[in-house]
N, C-alpha and C positions, 0 to 999 in steps of 0.2 A: 317583680313589682313590690314596692315598699309597703309596709303595713299601714293601713288606714289612709293611704294616698291613692286617689283615683289614677288609673292607668292612662286614660285618654280623655282630654277635654276637647270638645268641639267648639270652635270659635267662629262666629258669624257676625257680619254687619248687614242690616236690612233696612228697607224703607218701602212701605206699601206693597208687601209681598204675600197678601193673604191667599192668593190663588196658587202660590207655589210652596210656601214654607211647610205646610203640612206634609206634602209629598216628600220633601227633602228630609225633614226630621224623622218621619216614619221609616225611611229607607236606611237610616244610619243608627237608630237607637240601640240596636243590639251590639254595636261595635264600640260605643263610647260610654263613659261613666258620668260625664258632666257636659251640659249644654249651656254655653254662654251666648246669648243673643243680644247684640248691641243695636238698638233702634236709633236711627238718625232723624226721626220726624214722621213716622207713619201716621196717616189719617184714616186708615182702614182697620180691619180686625186682625192684622198681623200678630200683634202681641197676645190677643186672646187665643189664637190658634197655637202659637209657640208655647204659651204658658200651659195650655191643656196637654201638651206633649212633654212636659217636664223641664222646660227651659228656664234658666235664670235670666231675667230680663233686666237690661241696663239701658239707661237713656244717655245719649251723647249728642250734643249739638253739632250739626254738619258744618265743617270748616273748609270745604272744598279740597279735602285731602282724604283719599281712601286709606292711605298708609296710617295716618293719625288715628282714624277710627278703628282700624284693625289692631293697632298697637294698644289701644285702650282695652280692647277685648282680651288681649294677651295678659295684661296686668291682673286680670281677675281669674285667670285659669289656674287651677290647683293640681292638674294632672301631671304625670311624668312626661307625657307626650301631648302635643297640640295638633289637632286636625283642623284645617281651615277649609271652609266651603262657602258657596253662595247659595241663595235660596232657590235659584233656577237650576240647581244641580241635584243629582241623587246618586246613591250607590246602587250598583246592579243587585238585583234580587238575590238574597242568600249569601252575598259576599261581604257584608259589613262585619260579620263575626271574625273574618280573617284579618281585620285590622289589628286584632289582639295579638297577632304574631310578633308585634314590636316588643312584647314582654320578654322575648328570648334574645333581643339584640343588646349587646354590651358596649361596643365601641362606636357604633354608628350614631350620628346626630341627625341625619336626614334620611327620609324614606319617601320613595316616589310611588305613585299609582298611575295606571293607564287612564288618561282622560280622553273622552270621546266627545268632540265638539260637533254637534249636528248643524249642518249648513243648508239643509233642504228648505224650500220656500215656506213650508208650514209645519207639517207633522214630521216627527223624527223618522229617518230611514238610515240604517247602517251603511248603505251604499252612497249616501250623500253626507259625508262626515270627514273630519280630520281627527287623527289619533296622535297622542303625544304622551310620553312618559314625563310626568310633572311632579315636582316635590310638593307634597301636600301634608306630610307629617314631619314634625321635627321635635327634638327633645327640648322640653321646657327648662328654663333657667340657664341656658347657655348663651344668653345675650343675642339670640336670633330675633331680628325685627323686620318689619316691612319698611321699604323705602319707595318714594315716588307718590306724588299726589294722585296720579291716574295710572292705571295698569301697574299697580304696585307689585313689587317683587320682594322675595325673601332675601335678606342679607345676613351673612354671618359676620361676626366682628372682624373687620379688616378685609372682607371679600364678599362678592355676590354669590348667592347659593348655587347658581349655575356654573360658577368657576371654582367650586370646592376642590381641594386636592384629591379627594377620593369621591367617586360617583355615589349617589344615594343608593341604598338598598331598595329593590323594587318588590312590592308585595303583589300577589295575584288578585288584585282588586281593581275594578273598573268604575270610574266616575263619569256619569253622563251629564253633559252640559247642554241646556236648551235655549240659552240666551240669544242665539242668533236665529231663532225660529219666529221671532216676533213680527208684528205687522210692519209695513213700510213706514207708517206714521210713527210708530214707537221707535224704530231703528233710526229714523231721521232725528228724533228728539235726543236719543242717546248720542248720536254722531255729533250733534251741535254741542252738547255738554262736554263730551270727551275732547273734541277738537279745541274748545276754549281752554280747558285745563292744560292740555298738552302744549298748546302754543304759549301759554303763560310760563310754562316750565322751561322753555328754551329761549324765550324772548330776552335779548340783551346779553346772552351768554356767549363769550368768544369761543368757548369750547363746549358746545352743548352735548348732553348725554345721548349717545347713539341710539339707545333703546327708545328714548322719547321721540327722536326723529323717525325711527321705525314705526312706532305706534301712530304717529301722524300719517305716515304713508298708508298704514293699514286702514285707518279711518277713511281716507280718500278711496281706497280700493273697495271698501265695503259699500260705498254709495255710488260706485261706478265711475269715479273720476280718476281714470287710470293714468292719464298723463301726469297729473299732480302727484299721484302715488309713486310713479316711476321717478320723478324728480326728487321726491323726499327720501325714497329708499336709497338713492345714490348718495344723498347727503349723509345718511346714516352709515353707509359703508365707508365713505371718506372720513367721517368722524372717528370710526373705530380704528382705521389705519393710522390716523394722526396720533391716536393714543397708544399706538404699538400693540393693538389688540386684534386678534383674528375676528373678522366680522362673522357673527353667528350664521348658521345655515339658513335660518328663517329669512335673513336679509336677502340672500340670493334667490331663495324660493319666490319671494314677493317680487323681486326685480324681473325675473324671467316669466313669471306668471303674467305680469302686466304687459310685457312685450308680446307674448303669445296672444293674449286677449285683444290687444290693439292691432294684431296682424303685422307687427314690426319684426318679421322673421329675420330679415337680413341683418338687422341691428343686433340680433341675439347671437349671431354666428361670426367668428368661432369663440366669442367670449365665454359662452356657457361651459366650454371645456375647461377653462381656468377655474370656474366655480366647482366643477365636478372633481377636479384634481385636489381641491381642498376637502371635499365631502364625497368621496367615491361611493359610499354606500347609501347615498340619499336618492331613493328611487324617483322622487318627484322631479329632480333635476334631469335625470335620464329620460323621463317622460317628456319634459319640455324640449330636451335636445331632439328627441325623435320627431316631435311636432314641427320644430324649426327646420330640420333637415327635409322632412316630407314636403313642406311648403316652399322650399327653395329648390326643389327638384332633385335632391339627392336621395332617391327612394330606397336604394339598396342599403345605404348607410342608416336611413331611418328605420328600416326593418331590423337591422342589427341592434339599434338602440332600444327598440321596443322589446325584442327578444331578451335583452339584458334586464329590462324591467321585470319580466317574468322570472328570470333567474334570481333577482334580488328579493322579490316578494315585498311584503309590507310590514315587517316586524322590527325594523331598526327604529324604534320609537324614541330614541334620543333626538331624532328629527321629528318635526310635525309632518305626518304622512297623510296624504289624500287617500281616502278609501277608494280602491280600484286602481291606484297607480301601478300596482304590481300584479293586477289580475285583469279585469274586464276592459279598462281603458287601452292598454297596449294591444289587446286582442282586437278591439274595435279599430284602432288606427292601423294595425297590420292589414285588416280587411280593406281599409281605404287604400293602402299602398298597393295591394294586389289588384284592386280595381283600376288604379292608375296605370298598372302594368298590363292591363288587358287580360287578367287571369281571374275570371269570375268564379270559377270552381274553388280556387284557393281562398278567394275573398269570402265566399259563403262559409267555408270551414271556420275562418276566424270570427266571423260574426256570430256563428253558432257557439263558438267557445266563449265569446263575450257574454252571450245570454245564459250559458251554463253557469258562469260565475255570478251573474246578476239577471235573473229572469225578467225583472221589470225595467231593464235598461232600454228605453224606448228608441234611442238613436240607432242601436244595433238592430232592433226589431224592424225599424223603418227601412234600413239599408237592405236587410234580408228580404223584406217584402218587395222592394224594388228589383232586386236581383231575380226573384221568382216570378216577376211580371204581374204581381197582384195589385189590385186597386187598394191603395192604403188610405183613401179618404175616410173609410170607416174606422181605421185604426187610429187616425189622427183625432184630435179633439173634435167632438161633434160640432156641427154648425150651431151658431147661436150661443156661443160662450163668451160674449163680451163682458167686460167688468161692469156689472150693473148692481148697485147696492140700493136697497130700499127697505121699507117696512115689510112686515109679514103680509103675505097675500090675503091672509084672513084678517082684514082690518077690524071688523066688528063680528067676532064669533058669536053665534047664538048662545043663549043660556044653556048650560049643560046640566043634565041630571047626573046624580052620583053614579060613578062607574062601579061595576062589579069589583069585588075586593081584590082579585088577583089578575086583573087585566094589565097588559104591558104595552107600552109604546116603544118602538125601536127608533132611536135618534141616530141619523147617519150624517156625518160631515162630508160634504161633497165639494171637491175642488176641481180646478180646470184639468189637472193631470190625471183625473180619475175616469176619463172616458175610455172606450166608447159606451154609449148607453146600452147597446145589446149585451155587452159583457156585464155591466152592472145589473141588468135585469136577471141574467142567469145566476149571478152571485146571490141576489136577493131571494131567489126561490128557496134556497136552503134555510133561510131564516124566517120564512113566512109562517111556519107553525107556531112561532113564539109571538107573532105580531098581531095585536088587536088594533094597532094604529101605527102610522109611520110619521116622523117629522124629518124632512130633508133640510139640513142646514147648509145653505148655498153660499160658498165663499168664492166670489169672483165668477159665478156661473150664471148664465142668462136663462133663456127659455127652456133649455133642456132639463134644468132642475124641476121646473113645473111639470114637464112631460113625464119625467121619471116619477115624480110624486103622484101624478094622476094615475099612472100605471099601477101604483101600489095603493091607491085610494088614500093617500096621505096628504100632508100639508107641507108648505115651504116657509122657511125663515131665511131671510137674506142677512148674512153676516157682514158688517161694515168693518173697515180697517181699524177704526179707533174705538171699537166697542169692547168694553171690559167684560170679564167673565160673569159679572153679576148682573149687568144689564142684559146680557144674552140669556141668562137663566130666567130673569124676570119675564122676558118676552116668550121664552119657550114654555114657561109655566102657564102663561095665558092660553097657549094653544094645546096644552096637555089635556087629553081626555081620559087618562088612566092614572091610577095611583102609583104605578111603577114604571120606570123608564130604564132601558138598556142602551148604552152608548156603543156604537159601532163605527169603525172606519171602513170604507169600501175594500173589498177583497180579504177582509179578515176571515179566517177559516176556523173550523172547530171540528173536533173528532165526533163521531157518531155517539160515543159513550157520553162525552161531555154535553152534547146537545140534548141527549135524553135526560141527563141530570138537571139541566135547566128547565126542561119540560116538567119534570117531577116537582121542582121548586115552584114553578108557576101554578101547578095544580094543588099545592099544599096550602094549609092555612097557618103556617108558622113563620112567615116572613116578617110581619109587623113593620114598624117604621124604622127600617134598617138600611145601612149602606153596606154593599158587598164589594169586596176587592177580589179581582180575578188576575190570573197571570196573563201577561202579554209577551209573546216571543216575536221579535222582529226579523229573525233570520231563519229561512227555511233550512231544514237539516240540522238545526241546533237545538231543537226542542227537548230532546232527551238529555243533552248535556247541560242544560240550563244556561247556556251562553245567550247573550243578548236578550235576557229575560228580566222583566220588571213587573211591578205590581201596579194595578190601576183600579181606581174606584169607578166601576163601569155599570153596576146595577144598583138601583136605589129606589126607596120610597120617596115620593116627591117632597114629603115633609122632612126628610133627612138631608136635603140638598141646600147648601148655601149659595153655590154658583157652579159654573162649568168652565173648564179650561180647555179651549179648542186646540191649544198648542200641545199640551201633554196628552190630550185626548181622554179626559175623565171629569168626573164630578168632584166638587169641593164639598167636603162634609161639614155640617154644622158642628162647631166645637162641642165635644161631650156626647155626640150621638153614638149609638151602638154601631160599631164597624166590625163586620165579620169577614175573615179571609176564607175563600173557598178554593179548592184545588181544581179549578177549571181553567184551561189554557186556550187563549185565542192566538192564532198564528197569522201574522201579517204576511200575506202570501200574494203580493201583487205580481201575478204571473198571468198576463192577458191570455196566453195560449190555453190556459185551463178553462177559460170562460168563452166558449164559442159554440154555435149551433150550426145546423146544416145550411142556414140562410145567410149567416154573417161570418165572414172570415175576420177574426179580430186583428190579425197582423197582415 
């Protein structure tokens, strides 16, 4: 590190990100020396939050080009290295400091991190994600720039960063991306913006950029237009071949993903073997091959393909890997294969192995229940879960008297996939000693949310698709009967010692108007090694809260408010089998 020169500059471009940027900057502060935030027209408190966390704020008018805005941020970076991130991303807890390992690199210009792109419908789950080794750090002053108005990419002088003569050095740091967890309305808006910019970039070009064509295909796939996505990704592959370039593995992944999703299995065989010959270590392609073979009746060959997935595993992250492609998915599909062969005992073994890898994998649980002859109506989503959005059930709450100083409300975000109610009831019993009141935030849930709330003597708020975090908090605050609120997601567990610590805090008089940050571990069995662990603002005084983010699952703190980290860990433990009683078989 040069004297008086920052080691790492964080560069970001943002617009209206007040619900995300605090989490992002807090996660990375220990690993960087300078924070450059370029704002392209925010109308909320994004800049207040960023400034309160030490960012240098720059204004830049939006010109329909992400690359231009990012390159503007680079011009103001003074560090030896540049780290680039988006506001809806964060560095895994305790890993930011490892970014400083770049100080020992002498010849490298590019450094990659493991990026985890969550793809679940709402809240992040490691079993519903894509993992990819991505270049996120590069040496400043080497002429490295961003190119592309949309889905911008790093380019070295004379070449694309992904085509560098030597691969980037990889640091043991994971970056979590939450941008695909947004509501359908928000995704639709993003899709329309992205598609417009992408189509502008290829319009009228006799030799369009293959990556732009790929990203058009990806936009169509994201909104369920698989036929259009398939057509566009074939154009991307053809464009790469015309330029005498090997089509990237992502192109083939998207192509065969579309075919499998559309049920066009015969169209995918035997062409997928040609793609596998180009990328033999890409586990996702082998998974698609197995699905194709299984559905055209070549069951033995399908089993062989799925076994090969287990051999490959999921760590070849120079490809974008679907979580489960080398673990629970091939186990589940082998169970399918053995059922097709009339071998239920073998099928049961593989379904159990799938659940061993992913205890919350509902498709394997349902198959296992069917094999065992159980009634699974109770395991499926409870009846009465139509998508019904509306105002709070408490339209006109009665006047409230001041609550005792240390009473707590437990706020639980309930979604369709969180049934059955019998399991939720058993889970809630553990948390009742802390609850003076309950608020059930119902996202796409009908009458069962009200029934669950009645069992807990609580209230219901219905979350609509287009409701921002601050509207939600405003409505929640109207229903709040206590000064403190603890945010929980269903099936989050806690040790007896940590539960006792929370009880002691609740009975003390030292909490004041404070925000408390807790550990959240998403992966069972990883709690001791601190993998899959992040920090979340989960416990707060009502006057310390600016808003609440249902996607990241936490409160947004008022800028400048006292924020205390406490060594209490919540474990996201969605294992329905743990929550059953004598009268209800969960699976």
